[in-house]
NUDOKOL-246440 format. One record per residue (C-alpha): residue number from 1; x, y, z; residue in one letter. Coordinates in nm, 2 decimals. Layout:
N
<r><seq>NUM</seq><east>X</east><north>Y</north><up>Z</up><type>A</type></r>
...
//
This chain:
142
<r><seq>1</seq><east>3.40</east><north>-1.49</north><up>-1.51</up><type>L</type></r>
<r><seq>2</seq><east>3.19</east><north>-1.79</north><up>-1.42</up><type>L</type></r>
<r><seq>3</seq><east>3.50</east><north>-2.00</north><up>-1.31</up><type>I</type></r>
<r><seq>4</seq><east>3.60</east><north>-1.69</north><up>-1.09</up><type>D</type></r>
<r><seq>5</seq><east>3.27</east><north>-1.69</north><up>-0.90</up><type>Y</type></r>
<r><seq>6</seq><east>3.19</east><north>-2.07</north><up>-0.92</up><type>Y</type></r>
<r><seq>7</seq><east>3.04</east><north>-2.22</north><up>-0.58</up><type>V</type></r>
<r><seq>8</seq><east>3.08</east><north>-2.58</north><up>-0.53</up><type>P</type></r>
<r><seq>9</seq><east>2.71</east><north>-2.71</north><up>-0.44</up><type>E</type></r>
<r><seq>10</seq><east>2.82</east><north>-2.83</north><up>-0.10</up><type>N</type></r>
<r><seq>11</seq><east>2.91</east><north>-2.47</north><up>-0.02</up><type>Q</type></r>
<r><seq>12</seq><east>2.60</east><north>-2.31</north><up>-0.17</up><type>L</type></r>
<r><seq>13</seq><east>2.41</east><north>-2.24</north><up>0.16</up><type>A</type></r>
<r><seq>14</seq><east>2.72</east><north>-2.09</north><up>0.35</up><type>E</type></r>
<r><seq>15</seq><east>2.84</east><north>-1.87</north><up>0.06</up><type>R</type></r>
<r><seq>16</seq><east>2.52</east><north>-1.74</north><up>-0.07</up><type>L</type></r>
<r><seq>17</seq><east>2.33</east><north>-1.67</north><up>0.27</up><type>K</type></r>
<r><seq>18</seq><east>2.22</east><north>-1.32</north><up>0.34</up><type>Q</type></r>
<r><seq>19</seq><east>2.46</east><north>-1.10</north><up>0.53</up><type>T</type></r>
<r><seq>20</seq><east>2.33</east><north>-0.87</north><up>0.81</up><type>E</type></r>
<r><seq>21</seq><east>2.43</east><north>-0.55</north><up>0.61</up><type>A</type></r>
<r><seq>22</seq><east>2.20</east><north>-0.68</north><up>0.32</up><type>A</type></r>
<r><seq>23</seq><east>1.90</east><north>-0.76</north><up>0.57</up><type>A</type></r>
<r><seq>24</seq><east>1.95</east><north>-0.41</north><up>0.72</up><type>V</type></r>
<r><seq>25</seq><east>1.94</east><north>-0.25</north><up>0.36</up><type>L</type></r>
<r><seq>26</seq><east>1.64</east><north>-0.46</north><up>0.26</up><type>Q</type></r>
<r><seq>27</seq><east>1.44</east><north>-0.35</north><up>0.55</up><type>T</type></r>
<r><seq>28</seq><east>1.55</east><north>0.00</north><up>0.51</up><type>E</type></r>
<r><seq>29</seq><east>1.44</east><north>-0.01</north><up>0.15</up><type>Q</type></r>
<r><seq>30</seq><east>1.10</east><north>-0.16</north><up>0.26</up><type>A</type></r>
<r><seq>31</seq><east>1.05</east><north>0.10</north><up>0.53</up><type>L</type></r>
<r><seq>32</seq><east>1.11</east><north>0.39</north><up>0.26</up><type>L</type></r>
<r><seq>33</seq><east>0.83</east><north>0.23</north><up>0.04</up><type>N</type></r>
<r><seq>34</seq><east>0.58</east><north>0.14</north><up>0.29</up><type>S</type></r>
<r><seq>35</seq><east>0.35</east><north>0.37</north><up>0.48</up><type>P</type></r>
<r><seq>36</seq><east>0.27</east><north>0.09</north><up>0.73</up><type>V</type></r>
<r><seq>37</seq><east>0.61</east><north>0.03</north><up>0.82</up><type>L</type></r>
<r><seq>38</seq><east>0.68</east><north>0.41</north><up>0.86</up><type>Q</type></r>
<r><seq>39</seq><east>0.37</east><north>0.42</north><up>1.09</up><type>F</type></r>
<r><seq>40</seq><east>0.53</east><north>0.13</north><up>1.28</up><type>V</type></r>
<r><seq>41</seq><east>0.84</east><north>0.31</north><up>1.31</up><type>E</type></r>
<r><seq>42</seq><east>0.65</east><north>0.64</north><up>1.44</up><type>Y</type></r>
<r><seq>43</seq><east>0.46</east><north>0.41</north><up>1.68</up><type>L</type></r>
<r><seq>44</seq><east>0.79</east><north>0.26</north><up>1.82</up><type>V</type></r>
<r><seq>45</seq><east>0.98</east><north>0.61</north><up>1.84</up><type>N</type></r>
<r><seq>46</seq><east>0.69</east><north>0.77</north><up>2.03</up><type>T</type></r>
<r><seq>47</seq><east>0.62</east><north>0.48</north><up>2.26</up><type>D</type></r>
<r><seq>48</seq><east>0.93</east><north>0.24</north><up>2.28</up><type>P</type></r>
<r><seq>49</seq><east>0.72</east><north>-0.01</north><up>2.48</up><type>A</type></r>
<r><seq>50</seq><east>0.49</east><north>-0.06</north><up>2.17</up><type>W</type></r>
<r><seq>51</seq><east>0.67</east><north>-0.34</north><up>2.04</up><type>I</type></r>
<r><seq>52</seq><east>0.61</east><north>-0.54</north><up>2.37</up><type>D</type></r>
<r><seq>53</seq><east>0.24</east><north>-0.44</north><up>2.38</up><type>K</type></r>
<r><seq>54</seq><east>0.22</east><north>-0.57</north><up>2.01</up><type>L</type></r>
<r><seq>55</seq><east>0.39</east><north>-0.91</north><up>2.10</up><type>M</type></r>
<r><seq>56</seq><east>0.21</east><north>-0.96</north><up>2.45</up><type>T</type></r>
<r><seq>57</seq><east>-0.15</east><north>-0.81</north><up>2.41</up><type>Q</type></r>
<r><seq>58</seq><east>-0.26</east><north>-0.88</north><up>2.06</up><type>K</type></r>
<r><seq>59</seq><east>-0.42</east><north>-0.54</north><up>1.99</up><type>P</type></r>
<r><seq>60</seq><east>-0.73</east><north>-0.47</north><up>1.82</up><type>F</type></r>
<r><seq>61</seq><east>-0.69</east><north>-0.39</north><up>1.44</up><type>L</type></r>
<r><seq>62</seq><east>-0.95</east><north>-0.10</north><up>1.43</up><type>D</type></r>
<r><seq>63</seq><east>-0.79</east><north>0.15</north><up>1.67</up><type>P</type></r>
<r><seq>64</seq><east>-0.46</east><north>0.09</north><up>1.51</up><type>L</type></r>
<r><seq>65</seq><east>-0.62</east><north>0.18</north><up>1.16</up><type>L</type></r>
<r><seq>66</seq><east>-0.78</east><north>0.49</north><up>1.31</up><type>A</type></r>
<r><seq>67</seq><east>-0.43</east><north>0.59</north><up>1.44</up><type>A</type></r>
<r><seq>68</seq><east>-0.27</east><north>0.53</north><up>1.12</up><type>F</type></r>
<r><seq>69</seq><east>-0.53</east><north>0.73</north><up>0.92</up><type>M</type></r>
<r><seq>70</seq><east>-0.50</east><north>1.02</north><up>1.16</up><type>A</type></r>
<r><seq>71</seq><east>-0.11</east><north>0.98</north><up>1.13</up><type>W</type></r>
<r><seq>72</seq><east>-0.14</east><north>1.00</north><up>0.76</up><type>R</type></r>
<r><seq>73</seq><east>-0.33</east><north>1.32</north><up>0.77</up><type>L</type></r>
<r><seq>74</seq><east>-0.10</east><north>1.48</north><up>1.01</up><type>E</type></r>
<r><seq>75</seq><east>0.19</east><north>1.40</north><up>0.78</up><type>E</type></r>
<r><seq>76</seq><east>0.01</east><north>1.56</north><up>0.49</up><type>G</type></r>
<r><seq>77</seq><east>-0.05</east><north>1.25</north><up>0.29</up><type>Y</type></r>
<r><seq>78</seq><east>-0.39</east><north>1.15</north><up>0.12</up><type>A</type></r>
<r><seq>79</seq><east>-0.63</east><north>0.96</north><up>0.32</up><type>E</type></r>
<r><seq>80</seq><east>-0.70</east><north>0.58</north><up>0.25</up><type>Y</type></r>
<r><seq>81</seq><east>-1.03</east><north>0.44</north><up>0.28</up><type>N</type></r>
<r><seq>82</seq><east>-1.06</east><north>0.18</north><up>0.57</up><type>T</type></r>
<r><seq>83</seq><east>-1.07</east><north>-0.13</north><up>0.33</up><type>A</type></r>
<r><seq>84</seq><east>-0.75</east><north>-0.02</north><up>0.16</up><type>D</type></r>
<r><seq>85</seq><east>-0.57</east><north>0.04</north><up>0.48</up><type>A</type></r>
<r><seq>86</seq><east>-0.68</east><north>-0.29</north><up>0.64</up><type>K</type></r>
<r><seq>87</seq><east>-0.55</east><north>-0.46</north><up>0.31</up><type>K</type></r>
<r><seq>88</seq><east>-0.22</east><north>-0.28</north><up>0.35</up><type>M</type></r>
<r><seq>89</seq><east>-0.19</east><north>-0.39</north><up>0.71</up><type>F</type></r>
<r><seq>90</seq><east>-0.25</east><north>-0.76</north><up>0.62</up><type>K</type></r>
<r><seq>91</seq><east>0.05</east><north>-0.76</north><up>0.41</up><type>S</type></r>
<r><seq>92</seq><east>0.26</east><north>-0.67</north><up>0.72</up><type>Y</type></r>
<r><seq>93</seq><east>0.07</east><north>-0.84</north><up>1.02</up><type>F</type></r>
<r><seq>94</seq><east>-0.10</east><north>-1.17</north><up>1.05</up><type>L</type></r>
<r><seq>95</seq><east>-0.46</east><north>-1.05</north><up>1.12</up><type>I</type></r>
<r><seq>96</seq><east>-0.72</east><north>-1.30</north><up>1.30</up><type>D</type></r>
<r><seq>97</seq><east>-1.09</east><north>-1.25</north><up>1.38</up><type>R</type></r>
<r><seq>98</seq><east>-1.21</east><north>-1.31</north><up>1.72</up><type>R</type></r>
<r><seq>99</seq><east>-1.55</east><north>-1.31</north><up>1.87</up><type>S</type></r>
<r><seq>100</seq><east>-1.58</east><north>-1.04</north><up>2.14</up><type>V</type></r>
<r><seq>101</seq><east>-1.84</east><north>-0.95</north><up>2.37</up><type>R</type></r>
<r><seq>102</seq><east>-1.96</east><north>-0.59</north><up>2.37</up><type>D</type></r>
<r><seq>103</seq><east>-2.22</east><north>-0.56</north><up>2.64</up><type>G</type></r>
<r><seq>104</seq><east>-2.50</east><north>-0.80</north><up>2.55</up><type>N</type></r>
<r><seq>105</seq><east>-2.37</east><north>-0.85</north><up>2.18</up><type>K</type></r>
<r><seq>106</seq><east>-2.12</east><north>-1.08</north><up>2.06</up><type>I</type></r>
<r><seq>107</seq><east>-1.92</east><north>-0.95</north><up>1.75</up><type>G</type></r>
<r><seq>108</seq><east>-1.63</east><north>-1.04</north><up>1.53</up><type>K</type></r>
<r><seq>109</seq><east>-1.32</east><north>-0.81</north><up>1.55</up><type>K</type></r>
<r><seq>110</seq><east>-0.99</east><north>-0.82</north><up>1.39</up><type>D</type></r>
<r><seq>111</seq><east>-0.68</east><north>-0.85</north><up>1.61</up><type>I</type></r>
<r><seq>112</seq><east>-0.30</east><north>-0.83</north><up>1.52</up><type>I</type></r>
<r><seq>113</seq><east>-0.19</east><north>-1.17</north><up>1.59</up><type>K</type></r>
<r><seq>114</seq><east>0.19</east><north>-1.13</north><up>1.49</up><type>E</type></r>
<r><seq>115</seq><east>0.40</east><north>-0.93</north><up>1.26</up><type>P</type></r>
<r><seq>116</seq><east>0.52</east><north>-1.08</north><up>0.93</up><type>R</type></r>
<r><seq>117</seq><east>0.86</east><north>-1.10</north><up>0.81</up><type>G</type></r>
<r><seq>118</seq><east>0.98</east><north>-0.76</north><up>0.71</up><type>I</type></r>
<r><seq>119</seq><east>0.79</east><north>-0.61</north><up>1.00</up><type>T</type></r>
<r><seq>120</seq><east>0.95</east><north>-0.82</north><up>1.25</up><type>L</type></r>
<r><seq>121</seq><east>1.29</east><north>-0.75</north><up>1.09</up><type>A</type></r>
<r><seq>122</seq><east>1.20</east><north>-0.38</north><up>1.13</up><type>L</type></r>
<r><seq>123</seq><east>1.10</east><north>-0.42</north><up>1.49</up><type>L</type></r>
<r><seq>124</seq><east>1.41</east><north>-0.62</north><up>1.57</up><type>Q</type></r>
<r><seq>125</seq><east>1.63</east><north>-0.34</north><up>1.41</up><type>Q</type></r>
<r><seq>126</seq><east>1.42</east><north>-0.08</north><up>1.61</up><type>L</type></r>
<r><seq>127</seq><east>1.46</east><north>-0.27</north><up>1.92</up><type>K</type></r>
<r><seq>128</seq><east>1.84</east><north>-0.31</north><up>1.89</up><type>E</type></r>
<r><seq>129</seq><east>1.86</east><north>0.07</north><up>1.81</up><type>Q</type></r>
<r><seq>130</seq><east>1.68</east><north>0.14</north><up>2.14</up><type>E</type></r>
<r><seq>131</seq><east>1.91</east><north>-0.09</north><up>2.34</up><type>D</type></r>
<r><seq>132</seq><east>2.20</east><north>0.07</north><up>2.19</up><type>A</type></r>
<r><seq>133</seq><east>2.08</east><north>0.42</north><up>2.28</up><type>E</type></r>
<r><seq>134</seq><east>2.00</east><north>0.31</north><up>2.63</up><type>D</type></r>
<r><seq>135</seq><east>2.35</east><north>0.15</north><up>2.65</up><type>E</type></r>
<r><seq>136</seq><east>2.52</east><north>0.46</north><up>2.54</up><type>S</type></r>
<r><seq>137</seq><east>2.31</east><north>0.68</north><up>2.77</up><type>A</type></r>
<r><seq>138</seq><east>2.40</east><north>0.45</north><up>3.07</up><type>S</type></r>
<r><seq>139</seq><east>2.77</east><north>0.49</north><up>2.96</up><type>L</type></r>
<r><seq>140</seq><east>2.73</east><north>0.86</north><up>2.96</up><type>V</type></r>
<r><seq>141</seq><east>2.59</east><north>0.88</north><up>3.30</up><type>E</type></r>
<r><seq>142</seq><east>2.89</east><north>0.66</north><up>3.46</up><type>D</type></r>
//
């Protein structure tokens, strides 16, 4: 059995690299197990431009957490406290604290700097699905 599946060392990178199908399955599994990724999918499905907004505008975390909590209750799940939800979001997004002027006060607020690995993979898959749907819709119109 070992002889049948032996891979020479100079071919390791090529023969053992992750396939696209495996990446899709990995992302799908993460989506099934993560309420944060399910919420991201919901946001993209309701507002396809959300991906671009996330990448360009660097949104504040607090409104996104509030929307996440409301979505959880709407879906019939138990409510998380804010600290737990924030901790979950930190697993899927790189969060940065910035000084923000609010009237005469200066305070610190969390912003989403960028999505982390599995979140980025999910966003790319959702974007590709959206592009494929747009392409098939344009073919139907022609």
